[in-house]
C-alpha positions, 0 to 999 in steps of 0.5 A: 696111812692116816695123819694124827693130831697131837697136843702137848699138855704142857706148852699147848703145842699142837701138830700133825704126825703121819704114821701107820695105824699100827704105830704106838702113839707118840708120848713126848712133846718135840719141843718141851718134852712134855706129855702129848695127847692125841687129839681126835680130829675130824679127818679129811673128807673125800677128794674128787678129782676131774670135772662134774662135782660142782653144781655149776658143771651140770647147769650148762649142760642141761641148759644147752641140751634143752635149747638143742632139744627145742630147735630139733623139735621145730618142723623144718621150713618149706621154703622153696629157692629158686635158681636163675636156671629155674627161672630161665625155664619158666 
């Protein structure tokens, strides 16, 4: 059900009214009993719930994945560690 904006032509009182689309528009101001005009509003924008809808939500993930890709692509070092047992054997 949409919310409609109304404005009184006598006292300039503006208000919103939640009513079904099939309902007849209001005609009488609740304050001064004057004539109402239905204002065509901009409506509400889409509502995004959850994460991932802002640019900052994606920046951190892409930079982290680039760093992990860089470290994964480096060849492993081939340093040999020598234990005490190995030293005693030689």
